[in-house]
C-alpha positions as CSV (number, residue, x, y, z in Angstrom):
1,M,-11.0,-3.0,-11.7
2,A,-7.2,-4.1,-10.9
3,R,-6.6,-6.6,-8.6
4,E,-3.5,-4.6,-7.4
5,C,-2.8,-3.2,-4.1
6,A,-2.3,0.6,-4.2
7,L,0.5,0.6,-1.9
8,T,2.8,-2.0,-2.6
9,G,1.9,-3.2,-6.0
10,T,1.3,-6.4,-6.0
11,R,-0.4,-8.3,-7.8
12,V,-2.0,-11.7,-9.1
13,R,0.8,-13.7,-9.6
14,Y,0.9,-17.5,-11.6
15,G,1.7,-20.7,-10.7
16,H,0.7,-25.0,-10.4
17,N,-1.0,-26.8,-8.9
18,V,0.7,-29.9,-8.5
19,S,-1.3,-33.1,-7.4
20,H,0.2,-36.4,-5.8
21,S,1.0,-37.7,-9.8
22,N,2.7,-34.6,-10.8
23,R,0.6,-33.4,-13.2
24,K,1.2,-29.5,-12.9
25,T,-2.5,-26.9,-13.4
26,S,-2.1,-23.4,-13.9
27,R,-4.3,-21.4,-11.2
28,T,-3.5,-18.1,-9.6
29,F,-2.4,-16.6,-6.3
30,E,-4.5,-13.4,-5.9
31,P,-4.0,-11.1,-3.0
32,N,-5.9,-10.9,-0.4
33,L,-7.2,-7.1,-0.8
34,Q,-9.4,-5.1,1.0
35,R,-11.0,-1.6,1.0
36,V,-10.1,0.7,3.5
37,T,-10.5,4.3,4.5
38,L,-6.8,5.9,5.8
39,P,-7.0,9.3,7.8
40,S,-4.2,11.6,6.4
41,E,-3.3,14.4,9.0
42,A,-0.7,16.1,5.9
43,L,-3.5,16.2,3.3
44,R,-6.1,16.8,6.2
45,R,-8.3,14.1,4.5
46,T,-9.1,10.4,4.6
47,V,-8.2,8.3,1.5
48,S,-10.0,5.2,-0.3
49,L,-8.2,2.5,-1.1
50,R,-7.6,-1.1,-2.2
51,V,-4.9,-2.2,0.1
52,T,-3.5,-6.0,0.9
53,T,-3.6,-7.4,4.1
54,R,-0.1,-6.8,5.1
55,A,0.2,-3.5,3.8
56,L,-2.5,-2.7,6.1
57,R,-0.4,-4.5,8.6
58,S,2.6,-2.4,8.2
59,V,1.0,1.0,7.9
60,V,-0.9,0.5,12.0
61,R,2.6,-0.7,12.7
62,K,4.6,2.5,11.0
63,G,1.5,4.7,12.6
64,G,-0.6,5.6,10.5
65,L,-0.3,6.6,6.5
66,D,1.8,9.5,6.6
67,A,4.7,7.8,8.9
68,Y,4.2,4.5,6.3
69,L,4.9,6.7,3.0
70,L,7.2,8.8,4.6
71,S,9.2,6.3,5.8
72,T,9.0,3.1,2.8
73,S,11.4,3.4,0.0
74,D,10.2,4.9,-3.1
75,A,11.3,1.0,-4.8
76,N,8.8,-0.8,-2.3
77,L,5.1,1.5,-3.3
78,G,3.4,0.7,-6.0
79,S,2.5,3.6,-8.3
80,K,-0.7,4.6,-6.3
81,G,1.4,5.2,-3.3
82,L,4.4,7.0,-4.8
83,R,1.3,9.8,-5.9
84,L,0.8,9.6,-2.4
85,K,3.7,9.6,-1.4
86,R,4.5,13.2,-3.0
87,Q,1.5,14.6,-2.0
88,V,2.4,14.1,1.4
89,R,6.1,15.5,1.3
90,K,5.2,18.0,-0.4
91,A,1.5,19.3,1.9
92,C,4.8,18.6,4.7
93,T,7.1,21.0,3.4
94,G,4.2,23.2,2.5
95,K,4.2,24.0,6.7
96,A,7.4,25.4,6.9
97,G,9.1,22.2,6.9
98,R,7.1,20.5,9.5
99,K,6.3,17.1,9.3
100,P,3.2,15.4,10.9
101,A,2.6,15.2,14.0
102,E,3.1,12.1,15.9
103,A,0.7,10.0,16.8
């Protein structure tokens, strides 16, 4: 299973532990991934994702998954986030151009 955020695409990063004597040893910086189930009003279903806590806070701040996806630029989304965004946009335009209901 990939250690990657489904929405933002944040992955494991690599660096060094640096001791007092300035010796450098390899280490990893892992993203804080959580399993969440988020409701999507446009898709009329819940979506199960592994997201970072930072992305989850952004989703809550924007007012839900649909609002987050539609307001975030494609450059800031991961591959699964882009796929979901296309599905949400298609579902919204399929309803005579209506936007998803505001929360």
